[in-house]
C-alpha positions as CSV (number, residue, x, y, z in Angstrom):
1,M,13.3,20.6,-101.2
2,V,13.8,23.3,-103.9
3,K,11.6,26.4,-104.2
4,V,10.4,26.9,-107.8
5,K,9.1,30.4,-108.8
6,F,7.4,31.4,-112.0
7,F,7.4,35.0,-113.2
8,A,5.6,37.4,-115.6
9,A,3.5,35.8,-118.4
10,L,4.8,32.4,-117.5
11,R,3.2,32.7,-114.1
12,E,-0.1,33.7,-115.6
13,R,-0.2,30.9,-118.2
14,L,0.8,28.2,-115.6
15,Q,-1.5,29.8,-113.0
16,C,1.1,29.2,-110.4
17,A,3.5,31.7,-108.7
18,E,5.6,29.2,-106.8
19,L,5.9,25.7,-105.4
20,D,8.2,23.4,-103.5
21,I,9.5,20.2,-105.2
22,D,11.6,17.4,-103.8
23,S,15.2,17.2,-104.9
24,Q,18.3,15.2,-104.6
25,P,21.8,16.6,-104.2
26,S,22.8,15.5,-107.7
27,D,19.8,17.1,-109.5
28,S,20.2,19.5,-112.5
29,V,17.8,22.1,-113.5
30,A,16.8,19.8,-116.4
31,E,15.9,17.1,-113.8
32,I,13.8,19.4,-111.7
33,R,12.0,20.7,-114.9
34,H,11.4,17.0,-115.8
35,R,9.9,16.4,-112.3
36,L,7.7,19.4,-112.7
37,L,6.5,18.2,-116.0
38,Q,5.7,14.7,-114.5
39,Q,3.5,16.5,-111.9
40,H,2.0,19.0,-114.2
41,P,1.9,17.6,-117.8
42,S,-0.3,20.6,-118.9
43,W,2.8,22.8,-118.4
44,R,4.8,21.1,-121.1
45,R,4.4,23.8,-123.8
46,E,5.5,26.6,-121.5
47,L,8.4,24.9,-119.7
48,L,9.9,23.3,-122.8
49,D,9.9,26.6,-124.7
50,N,13.5,27.2,-125.7
51,D,13.2,30.9,-124.7
52,V,12.3,30.3,-121.1
53,L,15.1,31.5,-118.9
54,C,16.1,30.0,-115.5
55,A,17.9,31.6,-112.5
56,K,19.3,29.7,-109.5
57,N,19.6,31.7,-106.4
58,F,19.3,34.9,-108.5
59,T,22.0,34.0,-111.1
60,F,21.2,32.9,-114.7
61,V,22.0,29.3,-115.2
62,D,21.5,26.7,-118.0
63,L,19.8,23.3,-117.8
64,Q,22.9,21.5,-116.8
65,A,23.4,23.6,-113.6
66,A,23.5,21.6,-110.4
67,V,20.7,22.2,-108.0
68,N,20.9,21.5,-104.3
69,P,18.2,21.1,-101.7
70,G,17.5,24.6,-100.4
71,D,18.2,26.4,-103.7
72,E,15.6,28.6,-105.3
73,L,14.9,28.2,-109.1
74,A,13.0,30.9,-111.1
75,F,11.6,30.4,-114.5
76,F,10.6,33.2,-116.6
77,P,10.0,34.4,-120.2
78,P,12.8,36.2,-122.0
79,V,13.2,39.8,-120.8
80,T,12.4,42.4,-123.3
81,G,12.8,46.1,-123.2
82,G,12.1,49.1,-125.2
């Protein structure tokens, strides 16, 4: 099981703060995202946005990063500042 969290405007658009999803030891972030889209097809636009960032256990990762059961993934829009 992997805990998936959504932050900021992404959380608001998906109307979901967090959920748990089954995982296999050989999964990647892309595979977890694919599984999320299978369960929630209406999230396609938001999760496939090239600007959406992902962190695994509080460290930025790309879509090829390995995900292990017990990890925490966080998806969020790009950080902006002023």
